[in-house]
N, CA, C and O atoms as a DFTB+ gen file, in Angstrom:
564 C
 N C O
     1  1       3.008      95.834      66.843
     2  2       3.014      95.054      65.618
     3  2       4.325      94.267      65.522
     4  3       5.406      94.838      65.665
     5  1       4.228      93.005      65.290
     6  2       5.409      92.149      65.134
     7  2       5.737      92.056      63.652
     8  3       4.875      91.749      62.828
     9  1       6.987      92.324      63.330
    10  2       7.432      92.275      61.950
    11  2       8.419      91.128      61.809
    12  3       9.387      91.028      62.564
    13  1       8.164      90.270      60.838
    14  2       9.036      89.125      60.570
    15  2      10.335      89.617      59.936
    16  3      10.316      90.320      58.926
    17  1      11.461      89.241      60.537
    18  2      12.767      89.505      59.934
    19  2      13.346      88.174      59.482
    20  3      13.398      87.209      60.244
    21  1      13.777      88.142      58.232
    22  2      14.367      86.930      57.684
    23  2      15.883      87.012      57.776
    24  3      16.449      88.097      57.639
    25  1      16.554      85.883      58.005
    26  2      18.018      85.906      58.053
    27  2      18.601      86.251      56.680
    28  3      18.089      85.821      55.646
    29  1      19.661      87.021      56.693
    30  2      20.275      87.493      55.449
    31  2      20.638      86.355      54.487
    32  3      20.392      86.499      53.289
    33  1      21.206      85.240      54.940
    34  2      21.525      84.181      53.967
    35  2      20.280      83.656      53.239
    36  3      20.374      83.192      52.103
    37  1      19.143      83.730      53.881
    38  2      17.895      83.267      53.280
    39  2      17.432      84.222      52.180
    40  3      16.993      83.772      51.122
    41  1      17.523      85.529      52.415
    42  2      16.992      86.483      51.452
    43  2      18.017      86.988      50.434
    44  3      17.636      87.625      49.452
    45  1      19.289      86.722      50.644
    46  2      20.333      87.226      49.740
    47  2      20.091      86.855      48.273
    48  3      20.246      87.718      47.409
    49  1      19.721      85.620      47.957
    50  2      19.478      85.311      46.539
    51  2      18.305      86.104      45.952
    52  3      18.316      86.447      44.770
    53  1      17.306      86.389      46.771
    54  2      16.147      87.156      46.296
    55  2      16.518      88.624      46.090
    56  3      16.006      89.278      45.181
    57  1      17.398      89.131      46.927
    58  2      17.911      90.490      46.737
    59  2      18.684      90.559      45.422
    60  3      18.540      91.506      44.649
    61  1      19.499      89.547      45.186
    62  2      20.395      89.530      44.028
    63  2      19.636      89.533      42.705
    64  3      20.160      90.012      41.699
    65  1      18.419      89.009      42.689
    66  2      17.655      89.018      41.441
    67  2      17.437      90.439      40.935
    68  3      17.374      90.661      39.726
    69  1      17.321      91.396      41.840
    70  2      17.147      92.789      41.416
    71  2      18.474      93.533      41.320
    72  3      18.653      94.342      40.409
    73  1      19.403      93.283      42.229
    74  2      20.674      94.011      42.154
    75  2      21.442      93.644      40.880
    76  3      22.172      94.473      40.336
    77  1      21.282      92.415      40.407
    78  2      21.918      92.022      39.137
    79  2      21.376      92.846      37.969
    80  3      22.051      93.018      36.954
    81  1      20.154      93.350      38.123
    82  2      19.533      94.166      37.076
    83  2      19.894      95.644      37.204
    84  3      19.468      96.463      36.389
    85  1      20.684      95.986      38.232
    86  2      21.107      97.367      38.412
    87  2      20.360      98.132      39.488
    88  3      20.514      99.348      39.599
    89  1      19.554      97.443      40.282
    90  2      18.834      98.103      41.367
    91  2      19.772      98.417      42.518
    92  3      20.641      97.616      42.862
    93  1      19.588      99.590      43.110
    94  2      20.298      99.976      44.327
    95  2      19.442      99.563      45.511
    96  3      18.247      99.856      45.560
    97  1      20.059      98.884      46.459
    98  2      19.336      98.514      47.679
    99  2      19.304      99.700      48.627
   100  3      20.321     100.346      48.879
   101  1      18.138      99.966      49.135
   102  2      17.953     101.021      50.130
   103  2      17.796     100.318      51.465
   104  3      16.727      99.791      51.771
   105  1      18.853     100.309      52.256
   106  2      18.856      99.506      53.475
   107  2      18.519     100.305      54.725
   108  3      18.341      99.729      55.799
   109  1      18.428     101.645      54.596
   110  2      18.126     102.488      55.759
   111  2      17.053     103.509      55.379
   112  3      16.865     103.806      54.199
   113  1      16.351     104.045      56.379
   114  2      15.375     105.102      56.086
   115  2      16.006     106.313      55.401
   116  3      15.396     106.906      54.511
   117  1      17.211     106.684      55.803
   118  2      17.881     107.826      55.167
   119  2      18.164     107.554      53.691
   120  3      18.027     108.449      52.856
   121  1      18.556     106.328      53.370
   122  2      18.805     105.976      51.964
   123  2      17.513     106.092      51.149
   124  3      17.539     106.533      50.000
   125  1      16.398     105.699      51.739
   126  2      15.102     105.821      51.061
   127  2      14.799     107.287      50.797
   128  3      14.430     107.657      49.682
   129  1      14.952     108.120      51.816
   130  2      14.662     109.542      51.660
   131  2      15.525     110.170      50.569
   132  3      15.034     110.978      49.780
   133  1      16.791     109.811      50.518
   134  2      17.688     110.349      49.489
   135  2      17.246     109.890      48.096
   136  3      17.274     110.676      47.150
   137  1      16.846     108.647      47.969
   138  2      16.414     108.125      46.671
   139  2      15.155     108.829      46.185
   140  3      15.032     109.144      45.002
   141  1      14.231     109.073      47.088
   142  2      12.971     109.712      46.714
   143  2      13.199     111.155      46.264
   144  3      12.437     111.671      45.447
   145  1      14.225     111.804      46.780
   146  2      14.526     113.202      46.425
   147  2      15.088     113.354      45.012
   148  3      15.127     114.464      44.480
   149  1      15.520     112.262      44.407
   150  2      16.164     112.354      43.100
   151  2      15.202     112.900      42.049
   152  3      14.019     112.559      42.030
   153  1      15.727     113.745      41.183
   154  2      14.927     114.267      40.079
   155  2      14.698     113.158      39.052
   156  3      15.493     112.226      38.930
   157  1      13.612     113.282      38.332
   158  2      13.308     112.308      37.292
   159  2      12.490     111.155      37.830
   160  3      11.774     111.297      38.821
   161  1      12.598     110.028      37.180
   162  2      11.800     108.856      37.546
   163  2      12.599     107.878      38.387
   164  3      13.754     107.573      38.090
   165  1      11.969     107.402      39.425
   166  2      12.574     106.425      40.336
   167  2      11.604     105.283      40.542
   168  3      10.447     105.501      40.899
   169  1      12.067     104.075      40.320
   170  2      11.260     102.898      40.626
   171  2      11.671     102.421      42.011
   172  3      12.858     102.291      42.312
   173  1      10.673     102.164      42.847
   174  2      10.920     101.550      44.151
   175  2      10.177     100.228      44.163
   176  3       8.953     100.195      44.034
   177  1      10.909      99.147      44.317
   178  2      10.316      97.817      44.432
   179  2      10.383      97.397      45.888
   180  3      11.458      97.354      46.487
   181  1       9.218      97.085      46.454
   182  2       9.180      96.476      47.777
   183  2       9.224      94.971      47.508
   184  3       8.213      94.350      47.179
   185  1      10.408      94.410      47.655
   186  2      10.672      93.006      47.371
   187  2      10.244      92.160      48.566
   188  3      10.164      92.662      49.687
   189  1       9.972      90.890      48.331
   190  2       9.589      90.010      49.434
   191  2       9.898      88.563      49.092
   192  3      10.336      88.240      47.988
   193  1       9.654      87.691      50.084
   194  2       9.958      86.269      49.928
   195  2       8.806      85.473      49.329
   196  3       8.962      84.281      49.066
   197  1       7.673      86.088      49.109
   198  2       6.483      85.348      48.668
   199  2       6.642      84.836      47.238
   200  3       7.496      85.291      46.477
   201  1       5.802      83.890      46.912
   202  2       5.832      83.296      45.582
   203  2       5.485      84.267      44.473
   204  3       6.014      84.152      43.368
   205  1       4.602      85.227      44.745
   206  2       4.260      86.168      43.665
   207  2       5.407      87.135      43.392
   208  3       5.496      87.672      42.288
   209  1       6.276      87.369      44.353
   210  2       7.475      88.172      44.093
   211  2       8.443      87.363      43.231
   212  3       9.021      87.880      42.275
   213  1       8.608      86.097      43.581
   214  2       9.565      85.244      42.875
   215  2       9.108      84.856      41.475
   216  3       9.900      84.867      40.533
   217  1       7.841      84.517      41.341
   218  2       7.360      83.990      40.069
   219  2       6.725      85.011      39.156
   220  3       6.518      84.742      37.973
   221  1       6.410      86.187      39.690
   222  2       5.698      87.171      38.887
   223  2       6.366      88.540      38.887
   224  3       6.713      89.063      37.828
   225  1       6.547      89.121      40.069
   226  2       7.045      90.500      40.144
   227  2       8.476      90.620      39.609
   228  3       8.724      91.382      38.674
   229  1       9.410      89.878      40.191
   230  2      10.809      90.034      39.767
   231  2      11.017      89.655      38.301
   232  3      11.719      90.374      37.591
   233  1      10.428      88.539      37.815
   234  2      10.580      88.257      36.374
   235  2       9.911      89.318      35.496
   236  3      10.439      89.663      34.439
   237  1       8.762      89.835      35.920
   238  2       8.083      90.876      35.149
   239  2       8.900      92.149      35.077
   240  3       8.956      92.806      34.037
   241  1       9.530      92.492      36.181
   242  2      10.402      93.667      36.217
   243  2      11.568      93.480      35.246
   244  3      11.897      94.385      34.478
   245  1      12.185      92.307      35.286
   246  2      13.323      92.035      34.399
   247  2      12.913      92.166      32.933
   248  3      13.653      92.731      32.128
   249  1      11.744      91.648      32.589
   250  2      11.262      91.754      31.206
   251  2      11.024      93.210      30.828
   252  3      11.407      93.636      29.738
   253  1      10.404      93.967      31.705
   254  2      10.083      95.369      31.407
   255  2      11.331      96.208      31.205
   256  3      11.316      97.159      30.423
   257  1      12.390      95.877      31.884
   258  2      13.617      96.676      31.790
   259  2      14.362      96.462      30.478
   260  3      15.353      97.145      30.217
   261  1      13.906      95.533      29.653
   262  2      14.507      95.370      28.329
   263  2      13.911      96.366      27.337
   264  3      14.374      96.468      26.201
   265  1      12.898      97.091      27.761
   266  2      12.248      98.118      26.953
   267  2      13.185      99.315      26.794
   268  3      14.105      99.499      27.591
   269  1      12.951     100.114      25.777
   270  2      13.771     101.313      25.576
   271  2      13.599     102.328      26.688
   272  3      14.585     102.825      27.232
   273  1      12.360     102.642      27.032
   274  2      12.100     103.599      28.106
   275  2      12.164     102.874      29.438
   276  3      11.593     101.795      29.596
   277  1      12.859     103.469      30.392
   278  2      12.908     102.894      31.736
   279  2      13.236     103.989      32.731
   280  3      13.711     105.058      32.349
   281  1      12.983     103.730      34.005
   282  2      13.246     104.748      35.029
   283  2      14.727     105.124      35.104
   284  3      15.610     104.309      34.837
   285  1      14.964     106.362      35.470
   286  2      16.343     106.831      35.625
   287  2      17.020     106.168      36.818
   288  3      18.229     105.934      36.808
   289  1      16.227     105.868      37.850
   290  2      16.776     105.307      39.085
   291  2      16.000     104.052      39.459
   292  3      14.771     104.063      39.517
   293  1      16.731     102.972      39.711
   294  2      16.130     101.692      40.109
   295  2      16.513     101.413      41.558
   296  3      17.698     101.316      41.877
   297  1      15.530     101.285      42.429
   298  2      15.803     101.076      43.852
   299  2      14.896      99.990      44.407
   300  3      13.848      99.684      43.838
   301  1      15.314      99.415      45.525
   302  2      14.526      98.367      46.151
   303  2      14.749      98.347      47.660
   304  3      15.829      98.666      48.157
   305  1      13.703      97.966      48.360
   306  2      13.769      97.647      49.790
   307  2      13.266      96.220      49.924
   308  3      12.537      95.727      49.063
   309  1      13.654      95.565      50.998
   310  2      13.233      94.176      51.184
   311  2      12.387      94.058      52.446
   312  3      12.881      94.209      53.563
   313  1      11.102      93.786      52.240
   314  2      10.186      93.586      53.367
   315  2      10.634      92.349      54.139
   316  3      10.858      91.294      53.546
   317  1      10.762      92.472      55.425
   318  2      11.224      91.358      56.242
   319  2      12.732      91.285      56.351
   320  3      13.259      90.451      57.087
   321  1      13.425      92.136      55.640
   322  2      14.880      92.199      55.723
   323  2      15.326      93.556      56.231
   324  3      16.038      93.667      57.229
   325  1      14.896      94.572      55.528
   326  2      15.234      95.950      55.896
   327  2      13.951      96.615      56.378
   328  3      13.357      97.432      55.675
   329  1      13.539      96.257      57.573
   330  2      12.227      96.624      58.093
   331  2      12.045      98.140      58.167
   332  3      11.015      98.655      57.733
   333  1      13.016      98.854      58.702
   334  2      12.887     100.299      58.858
   335  2      12.891     100.996      57.505
   336  3      12.119     101.931      57.294
   337  1      13.741     100.560      56.589
   338  2      13.779     101.141      55.249
   339  2      12.471     100.876      54.517
   340  3      11.967     101.745      53.806
   341  1      11.925      99.689      54.688
   342  2      10.648      99.354      54.047
   343  2       9.534     100.241      54.587
   344  3       8.701     100.729      53.823
   345  1       9.515     100.449      55.888
   346  2       8.496     101.323      56.483
   347  2       8.621     102.743      55.927
   348  3       7.612     103.393      55.654
   349  1       9.844     103.220      55.760
   350  2      10.050     104.566      55.217
   351  2       9.598     104.633      53.760
   352  3       8.967     105.608      53.352
   353  1       9.915     103.613      52.980
   354  2       9.468     103.589      51.584
   355  2       7.950     103.604      51.516
   356  3       7.364     104.332      50.715
   357  1       7.319     102.805      52.354
   358  2       5.855     102.761      52.355
   359  2       5.249     104.101      52.752
   360  3       4.177     104.463      52.267
   361  1       5.917     104.833      53.620
   362  2       5.434     106.167      53.995
   363  2       5.423     107.087      52.770
   364  3       4.516     107.905      52.618
   365  1       6.423     106.956      51.904
   366  2       6.480     107.771      50.690
   367  2       5.458     107.323      49.648
   368  3       5.130     108.078      48.734
   369  1       4.957     106.097      49.784
   370  2       4.021     105.561      48.798
   371  2       2.563     105.772      49.187
   372  3       1.663     105.335      48.471
   373  1       2.322     106.437      50.313
   374  2       0.954     106.739      50.732
   375  2       0.291     107.585      49.649
   376  3       0.953     108.412      49.023
   377  1      -0.975     107.394      49.426
   378  2      -1.969     106.733      50.264
   379  2      -2.113     105.242      50.006
   380  3      -3.029     104.619      50.542
   381  1      -1.232     104.647      49.196
   382  2      -1.315     103.204      48.968
   383  2      -0.984     102.474      50.259
   384  3      -0.031     102.836      50.948
   385  1      -1.763     101.450      50.596
   386  2      -1.498     100.717      51.833
   387  2      -0.244      99.842      51.701
   388  3       0.170      99.517      50.589
   389  1       0.362      99.461      52.837
   390  2       1.523      98.565      52.779
   391  2       1.201      97.310      51.985
   392  3       0.148      96.697      52.162
   393  1       2.113      96.943      51.120
   394  2       1.900      95.811      50.234
   395  2       3.258      95.277      49.816
   396  3       4.146      96.037      49.431
   397  1       3.409      93.967      49.898
   398  2       4.639      93.379      49.376
   399  2       4.310      92.046      48.720
   400  3       3.651      91.186      49.304
   401  1       4.785      91.903      47.499
   402  2       5.588      92.877      46.777
   403  2       4.721      94.030      46.264
   404  3       3.495      93.939      46.201
   405  1       5.394      95.091      45.910
   406  2       4.751      96.199      45.213
   407  2       5.816      96.907      44.388
   408  3       7.012      96.824      44.666
   409  1       5.338      97.606      43.365
   410  2       6.240      98.288      42.444
   411  2       5.689      99.690      42.231
   412  3       4.575      99.856      41.735
   413  1       6.462     100.686      42.601
   414  2       6.040     102.074      42.453
   415  2       6.971     102.795      41.492
   416  3       8.179     102.559      41.474
   417  1       6.391     103.668      40.705
   418  2       7.159     104.548      39.841
   419  2       6.894     105.969      40.318
   420  3       5.759     106.445      40.290
   421  1       7.953     106.638      40.754
   422  2       7.838     108.013      41.226
   423  2       8.413     108.950      40.177
   424  3       9.416     108.644      39.531
   425  1       7.774     110.074      40.020
   426  2       8.292     111.115      39.136
   427  2       8.501     112.344      39.999
   428  3       7.554     112.898      40.556
   429  1       9.754     112.761      40.102
   430  2      10.128     113.891      40.950
   431  2       9.577     113.736      42.368
   432  3       9.065     114.691      42.953
   433  1       9.687     112.527      42.911
   434  2       9.330     112.260      44.295
   435  2       7.870     111.943      44.564
   436  3       7.506     111.648      45.703
   437  1       7.030     111.996      43.549
   438  2       5.595     111.738      43.727
   439  2       5.205     110.454      43.003
   440  3       5.676     110.192      41.896
   441  1       4.344     109.656      43.630
   442  2       3.912     108.405      43.009
   443  2       3.119     108.717      41.739
   444  3       2.108     109.418      41.776
   445  1       3.600     108.185      40.624
   446  2       2.931     108.352      39.338
   447  2       2.205     107.075      38.917
   448  3       1.215     107.123      38.187
   449  1       2.716     105.922      39.392
   450  2       2.174     104.625      38.990
   451  2       2.464     103.639      40.102
   452  3       3.514     103.702      40.743
   453  1       1.529     102.724      40.332
   454  2       1.708     101.747      41.418
   455  2       1.094     100.421      41.033
   456  3      -0.026     100.359      40.525
   457  1       1.838      99.365      41.280
   458  2       1.313      98.002      41.223
   459  2       1.395      97.445      42.638
   460  3       2.485      97.262      43.180
   461  1       0.250      97.182      43.224
   462  2       0.198      96.599      44.560
   463  2       0.186      95.080      44.444
   464  3       0.037      94.529      43.353
   465  1       0.344      94.415      45.579
   466  2       0.323      92.953      45.591
   467  2      -0.912      92.415      44.877
   468  3      -0.824      91.450      44.117
   469  1      -2.057      93.037      45.120
   470  2      -3.301      92.551      44.498
   471  2      -3.252      92.657      42.979
   472  3      -3.943      91.911      42.285
   473  1      -2.441      93.578      42.454
   474  2      -2.273      93.731      41.015
   475  2      -1.234      92.757      40.455
   476  3      -1.188      92.505      39.251
   477  1      -0.412      92.221      41.334
   478  2       0.682      91.338      40.929
   479  2       0.288      89.871      41.028
   480  3       0.524      89.104      40.095
   481  1      -0.313      89.471      42.151
   482  2      -0.532      88.046      42.407
   483  2      -1.484      87.385      41.416
   484  3      -1.420      86.169      41.236
   485  1      -2.351      88.136      40.776
   486  2      -3.286      87.549      39.825
   487  2      -2.838      87.599      38.380
   488  3      -3.579      87.191      37.486
   489  1      -1.631      88.097      38.139
   490  2      -1.139      88.244      36.761
   491  2       0.138      87.444      36.548
   492  3       0.937      87.287      37.471
   493  1       0.334      86.941      35.338
   494  2       1.625      86.315      35.032
   495  2       2.690      87.386      34.791
   496  3       2.371      88.550      34.552
   497  1       3.936      86.983      34.856
   498  2       5.056      87.910      34.685
   499  2       4.967      88.734      33.400
   500  3       5.223      89.937      33.451
   501  1       4.617      88.147      32.246
   502  2       4.532      88.983      31.038
   503  2       3.484      90.095      31.138
   504  3       3.676      91.168      30.566
   505  1       2.398      89.861      31.842
   506  2       1.379      90.900      32.009
   507  2       1.887      92.019      32.922
   508  3       1.579      93.191      32.707
   509  1       2.655      91.655      33.923
   510  2       3.275      92.667      34.792
   511  2       4.275      93.486      33.976
   512  3       4.328      94.710      34.092
   513  1       5.059      92.805      33.159
   514  2       6.011      93.503      32.295
   515  2       5.287      94.468      31.366
   516  3       5.752      95.586      31.146
   517  1       4.169      94.048      30.828
   518  2       3.405      94.896      29.917
   519  2       2.889      96.150      30.642
   520  3       2.959      97.253      30.101
   521  1       2.378      95.977      31.851
   522  2       1.890      97.123      32.632
   523  2       3.035      98.081      32.954
   524  3       2.876      99.297      32.850
   525  1       4.181      97.537      33.341
   526  2       5.341      98.381      33.649
   527  2       5.857      99.089      32.402
   528  3       6.194     100.272      32.453
   529  1       5.920      98.379      31.295
   530  2       6.393      98.979      30.050
   531  2       5.507     100.159      29.654
   532  3       6.015     101.197      29.230
   533  1       4.197     100.009      29.787
   534  2       3.280     101.109      29.468
   535  2       3.536     102.297      30.398
   536  3       3.524     103.446      29.956
   537  1       3.764     102.025      31.676
   538  2       4.060     103.103      32.627
   539  2       5.396     103.772      32.289
   540  3       5.514     104.994      32.368
   541  1       6.395     102.978      31.915
   542  2       7.691     103.544      31.541
   543  2       7.531     104.470      30.337
   544  3       8.087     105.568      30.305
   545  1       6.762     104.012      29.349
   546  2       6.573     104.820      28.142
   547  2       5.832     106.108      28.460
   548  3       6.075     107.134      27.825
   549  1       4.940     106.068      29.425
   550  2       4.187     107.261      29.785
   551  2       5.005     108.242      30.632
   552  3       4.926     109.453      30.424
   553  1       5.791     107.724      31.586
   554  2       6.445     108.595      32.565
   555  2       7.948     108.748      32.419
   556  3       8.529     109.651      33.020
   557  1       8.593     107.897      31.642
   558  2      10.061     107.895      31.610
   559  2      10.638     108.461      30.321
   560  3      11.805     108.206      30.026
   561  1       9.899     109.193      29.567
   562  2      10.397     109.766      28.302
   563  2      11.129     111.063      28.572
   564  3      11.622     111.699      27.641
């Protein structure tokens, strides 16, 4: 399988959209494993260069994080940038198939809520924010 790797200067601004919001980048498989082990709620965003990540997922995430309830830990991997870390994150998100972008909410290391690409690309950012806010209220109290 050939995996597209994007040059860092190309993806750096897309990474920054989430790190500015307080997301920790998981750049290695070990970093992913450590993040998943954390107690409480952890959001893992599989970020990407596609238009639905830029116009829907990342803005929707930013809107949802203005809510009172939110995950204790905010993390992200970048598909096409951190290939090995992304593969490790996707392994933890099974049985959901690989999807980018995607947004997972884990509670004590187990997937509690998932938005796959198919759930993101057909919705505007406010609808994604609404879905995330409902998940935060359910799992992050």
